[in-house]
C-alpha positions as protocol buffer text, in pm:
chain_id: "A"
residue {
  index: 1
  type: MET
  ca { x: -12567 y: 2977 z: 3681 }
}
residue {
  index: 2
  type: MET
  ca { x: -12395 y: 2650 z: 3764 }
}
residue {
  index: 3
  type: LEU
  ca { x: -12122 y: 2616 z: 4027 }
}
residue {
  index: 4
  type: GLU
  ca { x: -11849 y: 2378 z: 3903 }
}
residue {
  index: 5
  type: LEU
  ca { x: -11556 y: 2222 z: 4086 }
}
residue {
  index: 6
  type: SER
  ca { x: -11222 y: 2118 z: 3937 }
}
residue {
  index: 7
  type: TYR
  ca { x: -11215 y: 1744 z: 4003 }
}
residue {
  index: 8
  type: LEU
  ca { x: -10986 y: 1485 z: 3837 }
}
residue {
  index: 9
  type: ASP
  ca { x: -10890 y: 1727 z: 3557 }
}
residue {
  index: 10
  type: GLU
  ca { x: -11254 y: 1797 z: 3469 }
}
residue {
  index: 11
  type: TRP
  ca { x: -11516 y: 2049 z: 3576 }
}
residue {
  index: 12
  type: LEU
  ca { x: -11779 y: 1873 z: 3788 }
}
residue {
  index: 13
  type: PRO
  ca { x: -12120 y: 2044 z: 3813 }
}
residue {
  index: 14
  type: ILE
  ca { x: -12208 y: 2085 z: 4184 }
}
residue {
  index: 15
  type: CYS
  ca { x: -12517 y: 2303 z: 4220 }
}
residue {
  index: 16
  type: ASP
  ca { x: -12689 y: 2621 z: 4113 }
}
residue {
  index: 17
  type: ASP
  ca { x: -12490 y: 2915 z: 4250 }
}
residue {
  index: 18
  type: SER
  ca { x: -12803 y: 3065 z: 4408 }
}
residue {
  index: 19
  type: VAL
  ca { x: -12817 y: 2795 z: 4678 }
}
residue {
  index: 20
  type: LEU
  ca { x: -12512 y: 2941 z: 4857 }
}
residue {
  index: 21
  type: THR
  ca { x: -12575 y: 3229 z: 5091 }
}
residue {
  index: 22
  type: PRO
  ca { x: -12292 y: 3485 z: 5098 }
}
residue {
  index: 23
  type: GLY
  ca { x: -12092 y: 3451 z: 5419 }
}
residue {
  index: 24
  type: ARG
  ca { x: -12202 y: 3091 z: 5483 }
}
residue {
  index: 25
  type: GLY
  ca { x: -12072 y: 2752 z: 5375 }
}
residue {
  index: 26
  type: MET
  ca { x: -12228 y: 2441 z: 5227 }
}
residue {
  index: 27
  type: ALA
  ca { x: -12101 y: 2083 z: 5195 }
}
residue {
  index: 28
  type: ALA
  ca { x: -12117 y: 1875 z: 4876 }
}
residue {
  index: 29
  type: LEU
  ca { x: -12042 y: 1507 z: 4825 }
}
residue {
  index: 30
  type: LEU
  ca { x: -11783 y: 1416 z: 4561 }
}
residue {
  index: 31
  type: PRO
  ca { x: -11809 y: 1099 z: 4346 }
}
residue {
  index: 32
  type: ASP
  ca { x: -11528 y: 931 z: 4547 }
}
residue {
  index: 33
  type: GLY
  ca { x: -11715 y: 981 z: 4877 }
}
residue {
  index: 34
  type: ARG
  ca { x: -11511 y: 1278 z: 5004 }
}
residue {
  index: 35
  type: GLN
  ca { x: -11681 y: 1602 z: 5099 }
}
residue {
  index: 36
  type: VAL
  ca { x: -11596 y: 1952 z: 4987 }
}
residue {
  index: 37
  type: ALA
  ca { x: -11685 y: 2274 z: 5172 }
}
residue {
  index: 38
  type: LEU
  ca { x: -11807 y: 2550 z: 4940 }
}
residue {
  index: 39
  type: PHE
  ca { x: -11806 y: 2917 z: 5035 }
}
residue {
  index: 40
  type: ARG
  ca { x: -11915 y: 3246 z: 4882 }
}
residue {
  index: 41
  type: ASP
  ca { x: -11789 y: 3552 z: 5063 }
}
residue {
  index: 42
  type: ARG
  ca { x: -11985 y: 3875 z: 5087 }
}
residue {
  index: 43
  type: ALA
  ca { x: -11780 y: 4022 z: 4798 }
}
residue {
  index: 44
  type: GLY
  ca { x: -11899 y: 3737 z: 4570 }
}
residue {
  index: 45
  type: ARG
  ca { x: -11573 y: 3537 z: 4560 }
}
residue {
  index: 46
  type: TRP
  ca { x: -11597 y: 3157 z: 4562 }
}
residue {
  index: 47
  type: TYR
  ca { x: -11383 y: 2905 z: 4753 }
}
residue {
  index: 48
  type: ALA
  ca { x: -11375 y: 2526 z: 4783 }
}
residue {
  index: 49
  type: ILE
  ca { x: -11173 y: 2326 z: 5038 }
}
residue {
  index: 50
  type: ASP
  ca { x: -11195 y: 1982 z: 5199 }
}
residue {
  index: 51
  type: ASN
  ca { x: -11482 y: 1967 z: 5446 }
}
residue {
  index: 52
  type: ARG
  ca { x: -11286 y: 1740 z: 5683 }
}
residue {
  index: 53
  type: ASP
  ca { x: -11130 y: 1914 z: 5984 }
}
residue {
  index: 54
  type: PRO
  ca { x: -10783 y: 1753 z: 6007 }
}
residue {
  index: 55
  type: PHE
  ca { x: -10767 y: 1808 z: 6384 }
}
residue {
  index: 56
  type: THR
  ca { x: -11086 y: 1615 z: 6468 }
}
residue {
  index: 57
  type: GLY
  ca { x: -11165 y: 1414 z: 6154 }
}
residue {
  index: 58
  type: ALA
  ca { x: -11518 y: 1555 z: 6151 }
}
residue {
  index: 59
  type: GLN
  ca { x: -11680 y: 1681 z: 5829 }
}
residue {
  index: 60
  type: VAL
  ca { x: -11758 y: 2029 z: 5963 }
}
residue {
  index: 61
  type: LEU
  ca { x: -11554 y: 2302 z: 5791 }
}
residue {
  index: 62
  type: SER
  ca { x: -11857 y: 2403 z: 5580 }
}
residue {
  index: 63
  type: ARG
  ca { x: -12023 y: 2510 z: 5908 }
}
residue {
  index: 64
  type: GLY
  ca { x: -11735 y: 2734 z: 6012 }
}
residue {
  index: 65
  type: LEU
  ca { x: -11725 y: 3111 z: 6034 }
}
residue {
  index: 66
  type: ILE
  ca { x: -11568 y: 3306 z: 5747 }
}
residue {
  index: 67
  type: GLY
  ca { x: -11330 y: 3590 z: 5829 }
}
residue {
  index: 68
  type: SER
  ca { x: -11003 y: 3745 z: 5720 }
}
residue {
  index: 69
  type: ALA
  ca { x: -10660 y: 3785 z: 5877 }
}
residue {
  index: 70
  type: GLY
  ca { x: -10400 y: 4009 z: 5719 }
}
residue {
  index: 71
  type: GLY
  ca { x: -10620 y: 4038 z: 5410 }
}
residue {
  index: 72
  type: ARG
  ca { x: -10639 y: 3657 z: 5370 }
}
residue {
  index: 73
  type: PRO
  ca { x: -10983 y: 3493 z: 5373 }
}
residue {
  index: 74
  type: PHE
  ca { x: -11024 y: 3202 z: 5614 }
}
residue {
  index: 75
  type: VAL
  ca { x: -11281 y: 2970 z: 5766 }
}
residue {
  index: 76
  type: ALA
  ca { x: -11260 y: 2887 z: 6137 }
}
residue {
  index: 77
  type: SER
  ca { x: -11350 y: 2531 z: 6228 }
}
residue {
  index: 78
  type: PRO
  ca { x: -11667 y: 2523 z: 6441 }
}
residue {
  index: 79
  type: LEU
  ca { x: -11510 y: 2265 z: 6673 }
}
residue {
  index: 80
  type: LEU
  ca { x: -11162 y: 2373 z: 6785 }
}
residue {
  index: 81
  type: LYS
  ca { x: -11156 y: 2710 z: 6602 }
}
residue {
  index: 82
  type: GLN
  ca { x: -10841 y: 2655 z: 6393 }
}
residue {
  index: 83
  type: ARG
  ca { x: -10846 y: 2888 z: 6092 }
}
residue {
  index: 84
  type: PHE
  ca { x: -10787 y: 2760 z: 5737 }
}
residue {
  index: 85
  type: ASP
  ca { x: -10686 y: 2994 z: 5455 }
}
residue {
  index: 86
  type: LEU
  ca { x: -10955 y: 2960 z: 5186 }
}
residue {
  index: 87
  type: GLU
  ca { x: -10709 y: 3027 z: 4902 }
}
residue {
  index: 88
  type: SER
  ca { x: -10419 y: 2799 z: 5003 }
}
residue {
  index: 89
  type: GLY
  ca { x: -10576 y: 2556 z: 5253 }
}
residue {
  index: 90
  type: ARG
  ca { x: -10296 y: 2628 z: 5504 }
}
residue {
  index: 91
  type: CYS
  ca { x: -10389 y: 2630 z: 5871 }
}
residue {
  index: 92
  type: LEU
  ca { x: -10314 y: 2976 z: 6011 }
}
residue {
  index: 93
  type: ASP
  ca { x: -10275 y: 2831 z: 6361 }
}
residue {
  index: 94
  type: ASP
  ca { x: -10051 y: 2531 z: 6282 }
}
residue {
  index: 95
  type: GLU
  ca { x: -9800 y: 2566 z: 5996 }
}
residue {
  index: 96
  type: GLU
  ca { x: -9769 y: 2188 z: 5953 }
}
residue {
  index: 97
  type: THR
  ca { x: -10139 y: 2133 z: 5881 }
}
residue {
  index: 98
  type: SER
  ca { x: -10346 y: 2211 z: 5572 }
}
residue {
  index: 99
  type: VAL
  ca { x: -10653 y: 2099 z: 5378 }
}
residue {
  index: 100
  type: ALA
  ca { x: -10694 y: 2046 z: 5003 }
}
residue {
  index: 101
  type: VAL
  ca { x: -10815 y: 2337 z: 4792 }
}
residue {
  index: 102
  type: TYR
  ca { x: -11023 y: 2291 z: 4475 }
}
residue {
  index: 103
  type: GLY
  ca { x: -11063 y: 2514 z: 4173 }
}
residue {
  index: 104
  type: ILE
  ca { x: -11414 y: 2655 z: 4150 }
}
residue {
  index: 105
  type: ARG
  ca { x: -11600 y: 2854 z: 3887 }
}
residue {
  index: 106
  type: VAL
  ca { x: -11948 y: 2970 z: 3798 }
}
residue {
  index: 107
  type: ARG
  ca { x: -12063 y: 2891 z: 3445 }
}
residue {
  index: 108
  type: GLU
  ca { x: -12360 y: 3045 z: 3276 }
}
residue {
  index: 109
  type: LEU
  ca { x: -12593 y: 2778 z: 3147 }
}
residue {
  index: 110
  type: ALA
  ca { x: -12675 y: 2782 z: 2777 }
}
residue {
  index: 111
  type: ALA
  ca { x: -13023 y: 2902 z: 2695 }
}
residue {
  index: 112
  type: VAL
  ca { x: -13262 y: 2635 z: 2576 }
}
residue {
  index: 113
  type: SER
  ca { x: -13454 y: 2731 z: 2264 }
}
């Protein structure tokens, strides 16, 4: 199955969904040079946010630890440990900071006959 990202009003194929390990992140390069952090939680839900940590400027959010706070899924930056809500992009530790969130879906590939 193909993982696709909502990008510029289209669905951009990113990778086969099997390359993501549940509970871990992965970075992907977008056509405009930005990076996106992709996550699959242990329940099988998918998330996509900017990979750039707004506090340091480093492209590291895909390496962060996934958790939950008050029932909200988050990733904690591996550098300064700020937590970013995976559904809204809002920083749970600084209300004035957030990262972009992308739509993500898994599409079954058509069978070739």
